N, C-alpha and C positions, 0 to 999 in steps of 0.2 A: 414239474422238474423231472419227472422221469421221461417224459417227452424230449425234453431238452438235453436230458444226459445221454438218452440214445441218439438223437441228431448228432450230438458233438461226437460221440465215438463213433458213428458212421462216416463222419466227415474225415476224422483222422484215420480211419481205416482206407478211404478213398486217397487221401493224400498220401498214406504208405505206398498203397498199391501203385500209384503214379511215380513217385521217386523211384520204386523197385524197376519199374517198367522203363525209366530214362536210363537208369543205371544198367538194365541189362543191354538196351540198344548200344549204348556207347561201348559197353565191353564187346558187343558183337561188331560194331565198327572197327574196334582195335583189332580185333579178331581177323576179321576179313583183310583189312589192311595188312597187318602181319602176313598173314597166306600170301597175299598177293605179293608181297616183296619177297618172300621166299620163293615163290614161284619164279618170279623174274632173276633172281641170285641163280636159282638151279637151271634154269635156261642158259644164263652167262656163262655157269661153270661146264655145262653139258656141252657147249659148241668145241667142237674139236679144232686144233692147233691149226690144221689146214684149212679150216673155214676162216678162223679169226684173220688170219693174215694172205687169205686171197686177196690179189690185185686183178680188181675186174676191169680196172681203166686205168690209165697214166695220163695225167694233166700235164702240161709245160707252161712254164712263164719265161718269155725272154726278157732279161732286165737291161734297163738302163740307168746309169748313174751320172746326173747332170748331162744327160743326152747323148753319153756315149756308151755304145753296145758293150755289156759285161759279162754276157754269158747266159747260159739256158740253165734253169733248175727244171728237173722232169721228177713228179710226184706220183708214186703208186697210191692208188685209193683202194681201200679195204670195203668192196661192197656189198659182203656177207656179213661183217662186223659190225657195219654202220652205213646200212643201204640209203637211209635219208638224207645223211650229212654228204655221203660218196656222191649221190645223183645232185644235189645242189651244186656242189662245189664242180663238178664236171660240165654241168650245162653253164655255169658262169664263167668257167674257164672256155667251153666252146663259145659263150659270147652271142650277141645279138639274140638272146630269149625273147620271145614271143615278137620278133620283127623289130625289136629295140635296140639299136646300135649301143646305147648306154648302159644296156641291162646285162654287163658281164666284167669281168676282170680285166680286159684290155685297156689301159690307159691308167688304169687305178695305182695308188702310191702304197708303198711301204711307209708306214706313215709312224711307226714306233719302233724303237731299238732299246733292248735292256739287255747290256752285254754280260754274256755267261748265261741269259736266261731264255728271252725269246727275240725275235723279230714279228711283227704283226701288219698285216693288211685288211686289204678286202672291203674297205668301206667306200662302195660303189655309187654312193648319193650323197656324202659331202666331203669325204677326202683326208678328213683330219681325226678319225676315230670316233666321231659322235653320231655317224650314221651307219646305214647299211639295210639290205634288203634281199631276202631270199625268194626263190623261186616260187616258194609255196604263199606268197604274199605276206609282208613285214618279217615277224619272227616265226619261229616254230619250236615245238617242244624238245627237251631232251631225249636221246634214245638211250637204250640201256649201256652202262658203262663197260663195254667188252673189253676194252685195252687199256691199258695203263701209260703214263706218260715216261717211259722207261729208258728213253735215250736220246740223245741230240737227233735232229732228222723229222722227229714225228709232228705230223701235223694235226691240229687240234681246233675245234671252233672257240671262238673269242666269244664271252657273253657279257651280260650287265647283270648275271643272276640266273636262278633257276629258269628253263624255258625261255631263253631269250635269245635263240640262236638267228643269225640272219646270214650276212655274206662275210663277215670278217673272219679271219682265222689268223692262227700264229703256228711259227715253226720252231721247236725247242731247239736250243743250243747246248742243255744239257738237259741230265735226267732231272724231272720235277714230280716226285710222286705225289707231293701236297696237292696238285691239281686232279689227282683223280677223284672220281665221283662228282666233279663239278664241271669238267669240261669233255666233251666228245672227242677222244681220237680216231680218226678215220682215214689216216693216210701216212705215209713216209716218203721222205726225200730218197729216189734211188737212183738219180744222176745228180751232179752240180751242187753236192754240200759245200762245195769250194766257194761257189758264189754266193751262198747262203752266210758262210762266214765272212766274206769279202764285206758284205752289207753289215753284217754284225761289227765289223770294226772299225766302221765311219763314225765320226765325231757326231754329238747331238747336242741338242741345249738342254735345258733346264726340265723341259716336259717329255723330252724322250723322242723328240722329231729329229729326223737325222739332218744334218746342216746343208748336205748334198742331196740333191731331187732324185730319189731311187723308183723308178717308174716300170711297171710290168707294160713295155711297148708293145709285146704280142702274147697271146695265150690260145691255149687249143687244146683238142684232145689226140691222142696218140692212139690208132688202134692195134690190138693185138688179141690173141688168145689169154683167157686169164692165164695166171700163174701164182702159186704159193710163195711169198717173199722167202728167200733163203735165210736161214738162222743168223748168218755172219751178218746179214744187214738188219736184223731185229734189234 
């Protein structure tokens, strides 16, 4: 009986130690995760305004509506605030990525319009919002959410949830701060906002598809020295 009691006590002691070890490991994991998030937040907060709004490249879209030339949109890309998305968008705008004529925004549709909210495009594989592909191969993870959806004209990555960025993007028609922390802002329209608004005014069907065909007939990059986006344009 004494041996049995001793073994029972010893077993109970081992179980208690195991529970405490698991609990400690969970607390340590939570602590490390919290610390990592705090470091990430600190990094975001520490980025100077001049870096956040540094336009490193400018992309352009020549737009056709029902095959009629309708003007050019120029978009400044924030290569310091969101280098991964800015590079992806820039190279897709340049087109012919890795020698593939179809790997880029040229010929792509603006497939979705939500009036007073966004225009959306960039589905380079299917064209209706169900596809997309990045230069990194399929989808890529979110970057730190350095910039907010503060005003019309901001360019942000469309996604299907966390870490599902590809080639689809949207341009804001209004402030949309509820999207902060969910979509990566990485650019701003610097010229041609009137063309964006012209697209936004088009009639759409019940699914948000424009009833007129809105196509990026040509796209590319404009070479220039990096500059800080003026405050009045932010």
